[in-house]
N, CA and C atoms as a LAMMPS dump frame, in Angstrom:
ITEM: TIMESTEP
0
ITEM: NUMBER OF ATOMS
645
ITEM: BOX BOUNDS ff ff ff
-5.0000000000000000e+02 5.0000000000000000e+02
-5.0000000000000000e+02 5.0000000000000000e+02
-5.0000000000000000e+02 5.0000000000000000e+02
ITEM: ATOMS id mol type element x y z
1 1 1 N -16.748 -29.52 -8.689
2 1 2 C -17.02 -28.241 -8.015
3 1 3 C -17.993 -27.415 -8.86
4 2 1 N -19.144 -27.028 -8.286
5 2 2 C -20.12 -26.25 -9.049
6 2 3 C -19.783 -24.762 -8.999
7 3 1 N -20.592 -23.952 -9.692
8 3 2 C -20.301 -22.53 -9.829
9 3 3 C -20.352 -21.801 -8.487
10 4 1 N -21.203 -22.269 -7.574
11 4 2 C -21.278 -21.651 -6.246
12 4 3 C -19.964 -21.857 -5.497
13 5 1 N -19.456 -23.072 -5.553
14 5 2 C -18.187 -23.373 -4.88
15 5 3 C -17.041 -22.588 -5.512
16 6 1 N -17.047 -22.488 -6.836
17 6 2 C -15.972 -21.775 -7.535
18 6 3 C -15.96 -20.299 -7.163
19 7 1 N -17.142 -19.696 -7.126
20 7 2 C -17.229 -18.277 -6.781
21 7 3 C -16.868 -18.052 -5.315
22 8 1 N -17.274 -18.98 -4.453
23 8 2 C -16.927 -18.876 -3.032
24 8 3 C -15.424 -18.951 -2.842
25 9 1 N -14.752 -19.802 -3.621
26 9 2 C -13.298 -19.913 -3.536
27 9 3 C -12.617 -18.599 -3.919
28 10 1 N -13.201 -17.915 -4.886
29 10 2 C -12.647 -16.618 -5.292
30 10 3 C -12.801 -15.594 -4.173
31 11 1 N -13.978 -15.553 -3.559
32 11 2 C -14.217 -14.601 -2.469
33 11 3 C -13.327 -14.903 -1.264
34 12 1 N -12.997 -16.158 -1.051
35 12 2 C -12.124 -16.534 0.075
36 12 3 C -10.724 -15.972 -0.069
37 13 1 N -10.346 -15.587 -1.283
38 13 2 C -9.029 -14.996 -1.516
39 13 3 C -8.981 -13.538 -1.073
40 14 1 N -10.155 -12.936 -0.829
41 14 2 C -10.199 -11.552 -0.362
42 14 3 C -9.662 -11.485 1.073
43 15 1 N -8.984 -10.386 1.447
44 15 2 C -8.437 -10.246 2.808
45 15 3 C -9.512 -10.368 3.881
46 16 1 N -9.286 -11.236 4.862
47 16 2 C -10.18 -11.358 6.006
48 16 3 C -11.476 -12.091 5.747
49 17 1 N -11.61 -12.728 4.592
50 17 2 C -12.856 -13.431 4.252
51 17 3 C -12.668 -14.941 4.385
52 18 1 N -13.549 -15.544 5.2
53 18 2 C -13.482 -16.992 5.406
54 18 3 C -14.551 -17.712 4.611
55 19 1 N -14.663 -19.01 4.852
56 19 2 C -15.6 -19.86 4.119
57 19 3 C -17.047 -19.372 4.251
58 20 1 N -17.481 -19.101 5.478
59 20 2 C -18.872 -18.717 5.709
60 20 3 C -19.202 -17.383 5.041
61 21 1 N -18.326 -16.398 5.202
62 21 2 C -18.566 -15.093 4.594
63 21 3 C -18.567 -15.176 3.074
64 22 1 N -17.65 -15.982 2.525
65 22 2 C -17.56 -16.13 1.073
66 22 3 C -18.876 -16.653 0.501
67 23 1 N -19.456 -17.633 1.176
68 23 2 C -20.727 -18.19 0.697
69 23 3 C -21.881 -17.204 0.873
70 24 1 N -21.804 -16.391 1.907
71 24 2 C -22.837 -15.358 2.098
72 24 3 C -22.805 -14.371 0.938
73 25 1 N -21.605 -14.032 0.456
74 25 2 C -21.468 -13.145 -0.699
75 25 3 C -22.123 -13.765 -1.936
76 26 1 N -21.863 -15.052 -2.142
77 26 2 C -22.415 -15.741 -3.314
78 26 3 C -23.937 -15.734 -3.277
79 27 1 N -24.508 -16.096 -2.134
80 27 2 C -25.963 -16.145 -2.022
81 27 3 C -26.584 -14.752 -2.099
82 28 1 N -25.846 -13.752 -1.622
83 28 2 C -26.319 -12.37 -1.747
84 28 3 C -26.427 -11.987 -3.221
85 29 1 N -25.403 -12.321 -4.005
86 29 2 C -25.418 -12.002 -5.429
87 29 3 C -26.557 -12.719 -6.148
88 30 1 N -26.829 -13.952 -5.732
89 30 2 C -27.906 -14.703 -6.374
90 30 3 C -29.273 -14.086 -6.084
91 31 1 N -29.372 -13.36 -4.98
92 31 2 C -30.656 -12.742 -4.616
93 31 3 C -30.872 -11.392 -5.296
94 32 1 N -29.821 -10.856 -5.937
95 32 2 C -29.928 -9.564 -6.606
96 32 3 C -30.488 -9.729 -8.029
97 33 1 N -30.875 -8.619 -8.611
98 33 2 C -31.392 -8.627 -9.979
99 33 3 C -30.234 -8.76 -10.972
100 34 1 N -30.588 -9.088 -12.223
101 34 2 C -29.569 -9.183 -13.263
102 34 3 C -28.868 -7.839 -13.47
103 35 1 N -29.637 -6.753 -13.316
104 35 2 C -29.045 -5.431 -13.476
105 35 3 C -27.955 -5.159 -12.453
106 36 1 N -28.17 -5.629 -11.242
107 36 2 C -27.177 -5.441 -10.167
108 36 3 C -25.875 -6.167 -10.497
109 37 1 N -26.002 -7.45 -10.863
110 37 2 C -24.8 -8.242 -11.148
111 37 3 C -24.102 -7.766 -12.409
112 38 1 N -24.867 -7.304 -13.392
113 38 2 C -24.258 -6.784 -14.622
114 38 3 C -23.489 -5.497 -14.33
115 39 1 N -24.044 -4.648 -13.472
116 39 2 C -23.368 -3.407 -13.105
117 39 3 C -22.082 -3.709 -12.327
118 40 1 N -22.153 -4.695 -11.431
119 40 2 C -20.977 -5.092 -10.666
120 40 3 C -19.889 -5.613 -11.594
121 41 1 N -20.272 -6.452 -12.54
122 41 2 C -19.309 -7.011 -13.494
123 41 3 C -18.662 -5.904 -14.322
124 42 1 N -19.475 -4.937 -14.746
125 42 2 C -18.974 -3.831 -15.555
126 42 3 C -17.99 -2.972 -14.775
127 43 1 N -18.305 -2.706 -13.5
128 43 2 C -17.42 -1.888 -12.669
129 43 3 C -16.088 -2.581 -12.424
130 44 1 N -16.111 -3.893 -12.256
131 44 2 C -14.877 -4.643 -12.05
132 44 3 C -13.988 -4.567 -13.287
133 45 1 N -14.603 -4.692 -14.469
134 45 2 C -13.849 -4.591 -15.715
135 45 3 C -13.296 -3.185 -15.908
136 46 1 N -14.101 -2.171 -15.592
137 46 2 C -13.658 -0.777 -15.727
138 46 3 C -12.535 -0.454 -14.752
139 47 1 N -12.553 -1.107 -13.601
140 47 2 C -11.52 -0.873 -12.59
141 47 3 C -10.135 -1.156 -13.161
142 48 1 N -10.01 -2.24 -13.895
143 48 2 C -8.721 -2.612 -14.484
144 48 3 C -8.346 -1.686 -15.641
145 49 1 N -9.362 -1.139 -16.326
146 49 2 C -9.091 -0.267 -17.464
147 49 3 C -8.656 1.127 -17.034
148 50 1 N -9.258 1.639 -15.959
149 50 2 C -9.062 3.031 -15.566
150 50 3 C -7.991 3.245 -14.497
151 51 1 N -7.478 2.162 -13.955
152 51 2 C -6.503 2.279 -12.873
153 51 3 C -5.088 1.947 -13.352
154 52 1 N -4.126 2.738 -12.906
155 52 2 C -2.708 2.484 -13.192
156 52 3 C -1.97 2.24 -11.885
157 53 1 N -0.768 1.713 -11.979
158 53 2 C 0.08 1.547 -10.803
159 53 3 C 1.281 2.462 -10.948
160 54 1 N 1.467 3.318 -9.974
161 54 2 C 2.551 4.302 -10.016
162 54 3 C 3.912 3.618 -10.116
163 55 1 N 4.748 4.129 -10.998
164 55 2 C 6.075 3.555 -11.193
165 55 3 C 7.059 3.947 -10.095
166 56 1 N 6.664 4.916 -9.272
167 56 2 C 7.543 5.37 -8.206
168 56 3 C 7.208 4.732 -6.857
169 57 1 N 5.93 4.789 -6.47
170 57 2 C 5.555 4.286 -5.141
171 57 3 C 4.754 2.989 -5.195
172 58 1 N 4.331 2.57 -6.413
173 58 2 C 3.561 1.35 -6.646
174 58 3 C 2.138 1.42 -6.102
175 59 1 N 1.653 2.627 -5.928
176 59 2 C 0.269 2.833 -5.513
177 59 3 C -0.65 2.738 -6.723
178 60 1 N -1.84 2.167 -6.534
179 60 2 C -2.841 2.141 -7.587
180 60 3 C -3.564 3.486 -7.579
181 61 1 N -3.784 4.067 -8.765
182 61 2 C -4.452 5.364 -8.816
183 61 3 C -5.261 5.49 -10.105
184 62 1 N -6.24 6.37 -10.071
185 62 2 C -7.108 6.609 -11.219
186 62 3 C -6.374 7.473 -12.231
187 63 1 N -6.267 6.981 -13.458
188 63 2 C -5.576 7.74 -14.494
189 63 3 C -6.319 9.021 -14.812
190 64 1 N -5.572 10.068 -15.075
191 64 2 C -6.182 11.348 -15.436
192 64 3 C -6.813 11.234 -16.816
193 65 1 N -8.03 11.751 -16.994
194 65 2 C -8.694 11.669 -18.303
195 65 3 C -8.094 12.644 -19.299
196 66 1 N -8.201 12.31 -20.576
197 66 2 C -7.739 13.241 -21.6
198 66 3 C -8.832 14.254 -21.899
199 67 1 N -8.72 14.996 -22.962
200 67 2 C -9.657 16.095 -23.234
201 67 3 C -11.083 15.618 -23.476
202 68 1 N -11.242 14.387 -23.92
203 68 2 C -12.596 13.893 -24.177
204 68 3 C -13.115 13.075 -23.006
205 69 1 N -12.387 13.104 -21.877
206 69 2 C -12.857 12.431 -20.678
207 69 3 C -12.541 10.962 -20.596
208 70 1 N -11.683 10.475 -21.475
209 70 2 C -11.329 9.058 -21.468
210 70 3 C -9.967 8.878 -20.818
211 71 1 N -9.834 8.012 -19.802
212 71 2 C -8.544 7.792 -19.154
213 71 3 C -7.502 7.336 -20.161
214 72 1 N -6.311 7.862 -20.057
215 72 2 C -5.242 7.511 -20.988
216 72 3 C -4.107 6.826 -20.255
217 73 1 N -3.192 6.253 -21.019
218 73 2 C -2.026 5.572 -20.445
219 73 3 C -0.761 6.284 -20.891
220 74 1 N -0.814 7.612 -20.91
221 74 2 C 0.328 8.398 -21.345
222 74 3 C 1.444 8.339 -20.326
223 75 1 N 2.605 8.867 -20.719
224 75 2 C 3.761 8.863 -19.828
225 75 3 C 3.435 9.564 -18.519
226 76 1 N 2.691 10.697 -18.615
227 76 2 C 2.341 11.446 -17.421
228 76 3 C 1.493 10.664 -16.453
229 77 1 N 0.747 9.704 -16.958
230 77 2 C -0.142 8.921 -16.11
231 77 3 C 0.539 7.711 -15.488
232 78 1 N 1.836 7.601 -15.639
233 78 2 C 2.562 6.497 -15.023
234 78 3 C 3.011 6.853 -13.609
235 79 1 N 2.858 8.126 -13.261
236 79 2 C 3.231 8.61 -11.934
237 79 3 C 1.994 9.181 -11.263
238 80 1 N 1.728 8.772 -10.019
239 80 2 C 0.528 9.235 -9.328
240 80 3 C 0.67 10.692 -8.894
241 81 1 N -0.443 11.282 -8.454
242 81 2 C -0.452 12.694 -8.086
243 81 3 C 0.37 12.985 -6.837
244 82 1 N 0.561 11.994 -5.99
245 82 2 C 1.369 12.201 -4.789
246 82 3 C 2.843 12.316 -5.16
247 83 1 N 3.322 11.383 -5.972
248 83 2 C 4.736 11.383 -6.358
249 83 3 C 5.091 12.562 -7.265
250 84 1 N 4.114 13.052 -8.011
251 84 2 C 4.382 14.162 -8.931
252 84 3 C 4.157 15.526 -8.29
253 85 1 N 3.634 15.548 -7.066
254 85 2 C 3.343 16.801 -6.372
255 85 3 C 4.632 17.39 -5.784
256 86 1 N 5.034 18.527 -6.287
257 86 2 C 6.267 19.177 -5.831
258 86 3 C 6.136 19.763 -4.429
259 87 1 N 4.915 19.857 -3.938
260 87 2 C 4.708 20.388 -2.587
261 87 3 C 4.891 19.329 -1.505
262 88 1 N 4.979 18.067 -1.915
263 88 2 C 5.205 16.995 -0.95
264 88 3 C 6.673 16.999 -0.52
265 89 1 N 6.924 16.663 0.724
266 89 2 C 8.274 16.656 1.273
267 89 3 C 9.024 15.407 0.81
268 90 1 N 9.935 15.583 -0.123
269 90 2 C 10.686 14.456 -0.686
270 90 3 C 11.822 13.975 0.213
271 91 1 N 12.021 14.657 1.338
272 91 2 C 13.107 14.255 2.23
273 91 3 C 12.682 13.139 3.177
274 92 1 N 11.378 12.819 3.174
275 92 2 C 10.853 11.769 4.047
276 92 3 C 10.119 10.733 3.197
277 93 1 N 10.392 9.478 3.446
278 93 2 C 9.75 8.393 2.711
279 93 3 C 9.121 7.419 3.707
280 94 1 N 7.811 7.23 3.611
281 94 2 C 7.124 6.289 4.485
282 94 3 C 6.873 4.984 3.727
283 95 1 N 7.289 3.888 4.309
284 95 2 C 7.088 2.58 3.694
285 95 3 C 5.912 1.896 4.387
286 96 1 N 4.894 1.545 3.605
287 96 2 C 3.713 0.883 4.141
288 96 3 C 3.504 -0.449 3.439
289 97 1 N 2.653 -1.264 4.035
290 97 2 C 2.402 -2.603 3.483
291 97 3 C 1.55 -2.566 2.224
292 98 1 N 0.458 -1.786 2.244
293 98 2 C -0.526 -1.854 1.162
294 98 3 C -1.193 -0.506 0.921
295 99 1 N -1.969 -0.443 -0.167
296 99 2 C -2.621 0.799 -0.579
297 99 3 C -3.544 1.36 0.501
298 100 1 N -4.296 0.505 1.172
299 100 2 C -5.243 0.983 2.182
300 100 3 C -4.518 1.646 3.349
301 101 1 N -3.29 1.215 3.657
302 101 2 C -2.503 1.868 4.709
303 101 3 C -2.132 3.288 4.273
304 102 1 N -1.696 3.396 3.017
305 102 2 C -1.344 4.713 2.48
306 102 3 C -2.549 5.645 2.522
307 103 1 N -3.72 5.157 2.134
308 103 2 C -4.916 5.985 2.116
309 103 3 C -5.291 6.461 3.513
310 104 1 N -5.092 5.605 4.518
311 104 2 C -5.41 5.99 5.895
312 104 3 C -4.523 7.137 6.363
313 105 1 N -3.238 7.048 6.063
314 105 2 C -2.307 8.107 6.457
315 105 3 C -2.601 9.38 5.673
316 106 1 N -2.87 9.221 4.389
317 106 2 C -3.16 10.378 3.532
318 106 3 C -4.389 11.133 4.02
319 107 1 N -5.456 10.419 4.365
320 107 2 C -6.698 11.051 4.812
321 107 3 C -6.542 11.757 6.153
322 108 1 N -5.584 11.305 6.955
323 108 2 C -5.377 11.917 8.267
324 108 3 C -4.762 13.313 8.161
325 109 1 N -4.09 13.591 7.04
326 109 2 C -3.45 14.885 6.788
327 109 3 C -2.416 15.262 7.85
328 110 1 N -1.756 14.268 8.376
329 110 2 C -0.734 14.544 9.387
330 110 3 C 0.664 14.226 8.872
331 111 1 N 0.734 13.817 7.602
332 111 2 C 2.022 13.469 7.002
333 111 3 C 2.08 14.09 5.612
334 112 1 N 3.211 14.727 5.285
335 112 2 C 3.327 15.43 4.012
336 112 3 C 4.505 14.943 3.179
337 113 1 N 4.967 13.711 3.469
338 113 2 C 6.097 13.18 2.722
339 113 3 C 5.661 12.235 1.614
340 114 1 N 6.636 11.527 1.041
341 114 2 C 6.372 10.57 -0.02
342 114 3 C 6.14 9.175 0.568
343 115 1 N 5.674 8.255 -0.269
344 115 2 C 5.341 6.899 0.167
345 115 3 C 6.008 5.849 -0.719
346 116 1 N 6.039 4.631 -0.19
347 116 2 C 6.433 3.466 -0.988
348 116 3 C 5.639 2.272 -0.462
349 117 1 N 4.926 1.59 -1.357
350 117 2 C 4.131 0.431 -0.955
351 117 3 C 4.949 -0.84 -1.137
352 118 1 N 5.202 -1.512 -0.039
353 118 2 C 6.051 -2.705 -0.047
354 118 3 C 5.374 -3.892 -0.731
355 119 1 N 4.048 -3.927 -0.678
356 119 2 C 3.329 -5.017 -1.34
357 119 3 C 2.996 -6.191 -0.454
358 120 1 N 3.268 -6.068 0.842
359 120 2 C 2.962 -7.148 1.772
360 120 3 C 3.893 -7.1 2.97
361 121 1 N 3.739 -8.058 3.861
362 121 2 C 4.633 -8.196 5.008
363 121 3 C 5.518 -9.413 4.783
364 122 1 N 6.675 -9.4 5.399
365 122 2 C 7.624 -10.506 5.239
366 122 3 C 7.245 -11.648 6.178
367 123 1 N 6.948 -12.842 5.65
368 123 2 C 6.618 -13.988 6.499
369 123 3 C 7.778 -14.314 7.428
370 124 1 N 7.463 -14.704 8.648
371 124 2 C 8.517 -15.016 9.617
372 124 3 C 9.354 -16.2 9.158
373 125 1 N 8.721 -17.167 8.538
374 125 2 C 9.456 -18.316 7.981
375 125 3 C 9.263 -18.284 6.466
376 126 1 N 10.239 -17.781 5.761
377 126 2 C 10.128 -17.65 4.309
378 126 3 C 11.515 -17.607 3.687
379 127 1 N 11.764 -18.465 2.709
380 127 2 C 13.06 -18.501 2.056
381 127 3 C 13.135 -17.518 0.886
382 128 1 N 12.029 -17.363 0.178
383 128 2 C 12.023 -16.496 -1.002
384 128 3 C 11.373 -15.151 -0.682
385 129 1 N 11.938 -14.456 0.29
386 129 2 C 11.366 -13.187 0.741
387 129 3 C 11.282 -12.17 -0.389
388 130 1 N 12.285 -12.117 -1.243
389 130 2 C 12.325 -11.111 -2.304
390 130 3 C 11.19 -11.283 -3.306
391 131 1 N 10.584 -12.461 -3.324
392 131 2 C 9.444 -12.684 -4.216
393 131 3 C 8.135 -12.241 -3.585
394 132 1 N 8.169 -11.902 -2.308
395 132 2 C 6.947 -11.55 -1.579
396 132 3 C 6.789 -10.046 -1.375
397 133 1 N 7.9 -9.322 -1.359
398 133 2 C 7.852 -7.869 -1.155
399 133 3 C 8.77 -7.178 -2.155
400 134 1 N 8.597 -5.85 -2.292
401 134 2 C 9.359 -5.084 -3.287
402 134 3 C 10.653 -4.521 -2.686
403 135 1 N 11.458 -5.38 -2.14
404 135 2 C 12.689 -4.9 -1.503
405 135 3 C 13.705 -4.403 -2.529
406 136 1 N 13.817 -5.073 -3.658
407 136 2 C 14.771 -4.639 -4.678
408 136 3 C 14.34 -3.313 -5.289
409 137 1 N 13.04 -3.155 -5.524
410 137 2 C 12.524 -1.891 -6.055
411 137 3 C 12.755 -0.754 -5.064
412 138 1 N 12.629 -1.056 -3.78
413 138 2 C 12.867 -0.049 -2.752
414 138 3 C 14.33 0.38 -2.743
415 139 1 N 15.214 -0.573 -2.839
416 139 2 C 16.645 -0.26 -2.869
417 139 3 C 16.99 0.616 -4.07
418 140 1 N 16.406 0.28 -5.218
419 140 2 C 16.664 1.05 -6.431
420 140 3 C 16.145 2.471 -6.299
421 141 1 N 14.97 2.61 -5.708
422 141 2 C 14.382 3.94 -5.536
423 141 3 C 15.271 4.816 -4.659
424 142 1 N 15.776 4.25 -3.578
425 142 2 C 16.606 5.014 -2.653
426 142 3 C 17.956 5.372 -3.274
427 143 1 N 18.544 4.42 -3.982
428 143 2 C 19.869 4.639 -4.554
429 143 3 C 19.87 5.625 -5.72
430 144 1 N 18.755 5.702 -6.465
431 144 2 C 18.701 6.585 -7.633
432 144 3 C 18.06 7.934 -7.329
433 145 1 N 17.661 8.14 -6.072
434 145 2 C 16.98 9.378 -5.712
435 145 3 C 17.929 10.566 -5.828
436 146 1 N 17.692 11.407 -6.829
437 146 2 C 18.541 12.575 -7.057
438 146 3 C 17.763 13.87 -6.821
439 147 1 N 16.703 13.759 -6.044
440 147 2 C 15.876 14.928 -5.756
441 147 3 C 16.684 15.971 -4.982
442 148 1 N 16.48 17.262 -5.288
443 148 2 C 17.184 18.333 -4.561
444 148 3 C 16.979 18.237 -3.045
445 149 1 N 15.757 17.831 -2.658
446 149 2 C 15.495 17.639 -1.235
447 149 3 C 15.942 16.227 -0.872
448 150 1 N 17.199 16.054 -0.617
449 150 2 C 17.78 14.74 -0.382
450 150 3 C 17.046 13.967 0.716
451 151 1 N 16.858 12.701 0.469
452 151 2 C 16.168 11.847 1.427
453 151 3 C 16.914 11.833 2.757
454 152 1 N 16.208 12.192 3.825
455 152 2 C 16.823 12.263 5.153
456 152 3 C 16.309 11.191 6.102
457 153 1 N 15.056 10.754 5.871
458 153 2 C 14.472 9.795 6.795
459 153 3 C 13.54 8.811 6.089
460 154 1 N 13.613 7.549 6.517
461 154 2 C 12.712 6.508 6.047
462 154 3 C 11.892 6.056 7.245
463 155 1 N 10.572 6.142 7.121
464 155 2 C 9.682 5.738 8.212
465 155 3 C 9.063 4.385 7.872
466 156 1 N 9.294 3.407 8.731
467 156 2 C 8.714 2.083 8.544
468 156 3 C 7.375 2.059 9.269
469 157 1 N 6.291 1.967 8.51
470 157 2 C 4.944 2.056 9.086
471 157 3 C 4.177 0.764 8.843
472 158 1 N 4.44 -0.219 9.698
473 158 2 C 3.775 -1.511 9.572
474 158 3 C 2.895 -1.781 10.787
475 159 1 N 1.973 -2.721 10.635
476 159 2 C 1.091 -3.093 11.739
477 159 3 C 1.908 -3.643 12.897
478 160 1 N 1.453 -3.383 14.12
479 160 2 C 2.157 -3.897 15.29
480 160 3 C 1.725 -5.334 15.549
481 161 1 N 2.422 -6.24 14.903
482 161 2 C 2.162 -7.677 15
483 161 3 C 3.49 -8.387 14.832
484 162 1 N 3.57 -9.667 15.158
485 162 2 C 4.836 -10.393 14.968
486 162 3 C 5.36 -10.286 13.54
487 163 1 N 4.467 -10.398 12.553
488 163 2 C 4.895 -10.315 11.159
489 163 3 C 5.299 -8.894 10.793
490 164 1 N 4.591 -7.906 11.366
491 164 2 C 4.955 -6.518 11.128
492 164 3 C 6.315 -6.193 11.727
493 165 1 N 6.572 -6.692 12.934
494 165 2 C 7.867 -6.479 13.587
495 165 3 C 8.989 -7.163 12.798
496 166 1 N 8.702 -8.351 12.279
497 166 2 C 9.7 -9.083 11.493
498 166 3 C 10.016 -8.33 10.201
499 167 1 N 8.987 -7.753 9.586
500 167 2 C 9.185 -6.972 8.365
501 167 3 C 10.023 -5.74 8.653
502 168 1 N 9.759 -5.096 9.772
503 168 2 C 10.525 -3.919 10.192
504 168 3 C 12.009 -4.275 10.303
505 169 1 N 12.304 -5.376 10.984
506 169 2 C 13.695 -5.801 11.165
507 169 3 C 14.347 -6.155 9.836
508 170 1 N 13.582 -6.812 8.971
509 170 2 C 14.104 -7.227 7.664
510 170 3 C 14.47 -6.011 6.813
511 171 1 N 13.575 -5.017 6.754
512 171 2 C 13.827 -3.825 5.952
513 171 3 C 15.017 -3.048 6.503
514 172 1 N 15.112 -2.947 7.824
515 172 2 C 16.249 -2.255 8.431
516 172 3 C 17.568 -2.909 8.026
517 173 1 N 17.589 -4.229 8.067
518 173 2 C 18.806 -4.961 7.721
519 173 3 C 19.16 -4.775 6.24
520 174 1 N 18.15 -4.812 5.392
521 174 2 C 18.371 -4.673 3.955
522 174 3 C 18.851 -3.266 3.571
523 175 1 N 18.413 -2.252 4.306
524 175 2 C 18.755 -0.865 3.972
525 175 3 C 19.896 -0.303 4.809
526 176 1 N 20.402 -1.105 5.714
527 176 2 C 21.401 -0.632 6.674
528 176 3 C 22.61 0.033 6.01
529 177 1 N 23.245 -0.646 5.078
530 177 2 C 24.456 -0.109 4.442
531 177 3 C 24.178 1.175 3.672
532 178 1 N 23.095 1.169 2.898
533 178 2 C 22.751 2.351 2.107
534 178 3 C 22.418 3.531 3.004
535 179 1 N 21.677 3.269 4.075
536 179 2 C 21.281 4.331 5
537 179 3 C 22.494 4.944 5.693
538 180 1 N 23.402 4.096 6.149
539 180 2 C 24.598 4.59 6.836
540 180 3 C 25.48 5.39 5.881
541 181 1 N 25.607 4.905 4.663
542 181 2 C 26.449 5.573 3.667
543 181 3 C 25.892 6.942 3.288
544 182 1 N 24.568 7.033 3.194
545 182 2 C 23.925 8.279 2.758
546 182 3 C 23.448 9.152 3.907
547 183 1 N 23.641 8.691 5.133
548 183 2 C 23.209 9.465 6.284
549 183 3 C 21.698 9.546 6.42
550 184 1 N 21.015 8.48 6.05
551 184 2 C 19.561 8.442 6.127
552 184 3 C 19.128 7.792 7.442
553 185 1 N 18.235 8.443 8.152
554 185 2 C 17.702 7.895 9.4
555 185 3 C 16.562 6.927 9.095
556 186 1 N 16.561 5.776 9.763
557 186 2 C 15.467 4.826 9.62
558 186 3 C 14.71 4.782 10.942
559 187 1 N 13.429 5.121 10.911
560 187 2 C 12.628 5.14 12.127
561 187 3 C 11.378 4.268 11.951
562 188 1 N 10.749 3.939 13.067
563 188 2 C 9.519 3.148 13.049
564 188 3 C 8.449 3.885 13.834
565 189 1 N 7.192 3.621 13.518
566 189 2 C 6.109 4.257 14.25
567 189 3 C 6.225 3.932 15.73
568 190 1 N 6.051 4.941 16.58
569 190 2 C 6.233 4.763 18.013
570 190 3 C 4.943 4.486 18.74
571 191 1 N 4.925 4.822 20.027
572 191 2 C 3.757 4.585 20.862
573 191 3 C 2.562 5.354 20.303
574 192 1 N 1.435 4.719 20.326
575 192 2 C 0.245 5.303 19.742
576 192 3 C -0.586 4.203 19.127
577 193 1 N 0.125 3.271 18.479
578 193 2 C -0.548 2.098 17.92
579 193 3 C -0.558 0.988 18.961
580 194 1 N -1.686 0.344 19.139
581 194 2 C -1.786 -0.774 20.066
582 194 3 C -1.295 -2.048 19.379
583 195 1 N -0.765 -2.966 20.162
584 195 2 C -0.286 -4.226 19.612
585 195 3 C -1.415 -4.932 18.875
586 196 1 N -1.107 -5.373 17.656
587 196 2 C -2.086 -6.073 16.851
588 196 3 C -2.912 -5.16 15.969
589 197 1 N -2.68 -3.837 16.078
590 197 2 C -3.468 -2.877 15.307
591 197 3 C -3.037 -2.833 13.847
592 198 1 N -4.028 -2.89 12.954
593 198 2 C -3.78 -2.711 11.531
594 198 3 C -3.703 -1.213 11.256
595 199 1 N -2.704 -0.79 10.502
596 199 2 C -2.506 0.628 10.238
597 199 3 C -3.731 1.249 9.566
598 200 1 N -4.37 0.524 8.655
599 200 2 C -5.485 1.076 7.901
600 200 3 C -6.706 1.375 8.775
601 201 1 N -6.786 0.771 9.977
602 201 2 C -7.938 0.981 10.844
603 201 3 C -7.66 1.986 11.956
604 202 1 N -6.496 2.608 11.938
605 202 2 C -6.126 3.551 13
606 202 3 C -6.762 4.913 12.757
607 203 1 N -7.197 5.569 13.85
608 203 2 C -7.799 6.887 13.7
609 203 3 C -6.713 7.958 13.632
610 204 1 N -7.136 9.192 13.362
611 204 2 C -6.186 10.289 13.164
612 204 3 C -5.301 10.547 14.373
613 205 1 N -5.895 10.544 15.575
614 205 2 C -5.115 10.817 16.785
615 205 3 C -4.077 9.729 17.021
616 206 1 N -4.465 8.493 16.76
617 206 2 C -3.537 7.368 16.936
618 206 3 C -2.365 7.489 15.977
619 207 1 N -2.652 7.794 14.714
620 207 2 C -1.593 7.95 13.72
621 207 3 C -0.698 9.145 14.057
622 208 1 N -1.312 10.213 14.523
623 208 2 C -0.544 11.409 14.878
624 208 3 C 0.447 11.099 15.996
625 209 1 N -0.006 10.397 17.036
626 209 2 C 0.878 10.041 18.142
627 209 3 C 1.961 9.059 17.711
628 210 1 N 1.596 8.124 16.84
629 210 2 C 2.56 7.139 16.375
630 210 3 C 3.665 7.801 15.565
631 211 1 N 3.308 8.788 14.75
632 211 2 C 4.301 9.507 13.963
633 211 3 C 5.165 10.397 14.851
634 212 1 N 4.522 11.075 15.793
635 212 2 C 5.227 11.974 16.709
636 212 3 C 6.252 11.216 17.546
637 213 1 N 5.92 9.998 17.948
638 213 2 C 6.794 9.228 18.82
639 213 3 C 7.644 8.194 18.09
640 214 1 N 7.77 8.349 16.778
641 214 2 C 8.573 7.377 16.028
642 214 3 C 10.021 7.421 16.474
643 215 1 N 10.659 6.263 16.365
644 215 2 C 12.051 6.174 16.809
645 215 3 C 12.78 5.091 16.036
């Protein structure tokens, strides 16, 4: 396997990228100047240096810089600005599949609660489900939540697809006992999203209706 094939294989791991698109990326890079590829390489390396993963919601976020403008890995930077914001409604927790879903809801400005990124959808046929999603971390977060604004509702916000529906059912079953014991309502996005719609591609009106009609 030559370097073109190796790089194409890497691009194929990106979401929604197939063989043809992966090779188009490789040939595009080969047509660019050395400065372009060097800048791209540098940005990729900096991405890993400057980004942290929130210990509460598992969202990736840019670390706050210290006084000299250099991102730090201090204790304060282990929690993202959403989870640390006291103005956010801690009584509502929205569970989404991935970071891009969270960003779509955040940009719409129609939701003011907290988030939790599951890390993926539950495969319909899968024996090791707990290795694919953060179900144990979710359970721990809910059980240890001692916030004054007690958690009242969990919103399951997944894409309307067979795998999204299966994930919804799986999470409901896993949280059933805890929710009933603590009086927490579990709801799902309602009418507004079309079947097969990815949450990250939904517009503001669609998200607003889906949240309004959750059940």
